[in-house]
C-alpha positions in Angstrom: 73.7 20.8 -106.6 76.5 23.6 -105.8 80.2 22.3 -107.2 83.1 24.0 -108.1 85.9 21.9 -110.1 89.5 22.9 -110.0 91.3 21.7 -113.5 94.8 22.5 -115.3 97.0 21.0 -112.9 99.8 18.8 -114.1 103.8 18.3 -113.9 105.7 21.3 -115.0 109.6 21.8 -114.7 110.4 25.0 -112.2 109.8 28.0 -114.3 107.2 27.0 -116.3 103.6 28.2 -116.1 100.4 26.5 -115.4 96.5 28.3 -115.9 94.0 26.5 -113.2 90.4 26.6 -113.6 87.9 27.0 -111.4 84.2 26.0 -113.2 81.0 26.2 -110.9 77.5 24.8 -111.1 74.5 25.0 -109.5 75.4 28.6 -108.5 76.2 31.5 -110.4 80.1 32.4 -110.0 79.3 36.3 -110.5 77.8 36.5 -106.9 80.7 35.1 -105.0 84.6 35.8 -104.3 86.4 33.2 -105.0 89.7 32.1 -103.0 92.6 30.1 -104.4 94.4 27.9 -101.5 97.2 25.3 -101.4 97.9 22.3 -99.3 101.3 20.6 -99.6 101.9 17.3 -97.8 102.5 17.6 -94.1 101.2 21.3 -94.1 98.5 23.0 -93.4 96.0 24.3 -96.1 97.1 28.1 -97.1 95.6 31.1 -99.0 97.3 31.7 -102.1 95.0 34.7 -103.6 91.3 35.9 -103.9 89.1 37.8 -105.9 85.8 39.7 -105.5 82.9 39.2 -107.6 83.6 42.3 -109.5 86.8 41.0 -110.5 88.5 44.4 -109.7 89.8 43.5 -106.2 92.2 41.0 -105.6 94.5 39.6 -103.1 97.8 37.4 -102.7 100.2 35.4 -100.4 103.4 37.1 -100.2 104.6 33.7 -101.5 103.0 34.0 -104.9 102.8 38.1 -105.4 104.4 39.0 -108.7 104.2 35.3 -110.1 100.4 34.3 -110.1 97.7 36.4 -111.7 93.9 35.7 -110.3 91.1 36.5 -112.9 87.3 35.8 -113.8 85.0 35.9 -116.3 81.5 35.5 -114.8 79.7 34.9 -118.1 82.0 31.7 -118.2 81.2 30.9 -114.8 84.6 30.5 -114.5 88.0 31.8 -112.2 91.3 31.6 -113.3 94.6 31.1 -111.7 97.5 32.0 -114.0 100.8 30.7 -112.3 104.2 32.0 -113.8 107.7 31.1 -113.0 106.6 28.3 -110.6 109.0 26.9 -108.5 109.0 23.3 -106.5 107.8 25.0 -103.5 104.6 25.6 -105.5 103.7 21.9 -105.3 100.4 21.2 -103.6 97.1 20.1 -104.2 95.1 23.5 -105.2 91.3 24.0 -104.3 89.3 27.0 -105.3 86.3 27.9 -103.0 83.4 30.5 -102.5 81.8 32.5 -100.3 78.7 34.8 -101.2 78.6 38.6 -99.8 81.5 39.2 -98.7 82.9 42.9 -98.9 86.7 41.4 -98.2 89.2 39.5 -100.5 90.0 37.3 -97.7 92.4 34.0 -98.0 91.3 32.2 -94.5 89.8 29.0 -94.8 87.0 29.5 -92.1 85.5 32.1 -94.4 84.7 30.0 -97.7 81.3 27.9 -97.5 81.8 25.9 -100.9 85.3 23.9 -102.1 86.2 22.0 -105.0 88.1 18.8 -104.7 91.6 19.9 -105.8 93.7 19.7 -108.6 97.3 18.6 -108.4 100.0 20.7 -109.2 103.7 19.3 -108.8 106.9 21.8 -110.0 109.9 19.2 -110.6 112.9 18.6 -113.3 
């Protein structure tokens, strides 16, 4: 079966850091672009970042630009999201998603075919 599993979430203080992982099984993650999304209570799911299969093209939402970094290790079948300088407004469930055969680094929910179940990130003092 195709499966994406997020991990690395937790409770951190404002200004702290977390690294999220998106581990794939049933698919070779190197064939897929990966998007990171988040959803806070009462809000729509929004794009955070994306990375193409080659790893050399990335994109970020304005709200996280300069603080978050997406990377991938295709040999480990894993994509990462390094989150620094975390703010309370970053609190959300974070999801990774995969789409195959795309030339665009997009952060639109409807463009992705496979989704993980999410990991909770809470930024609070």
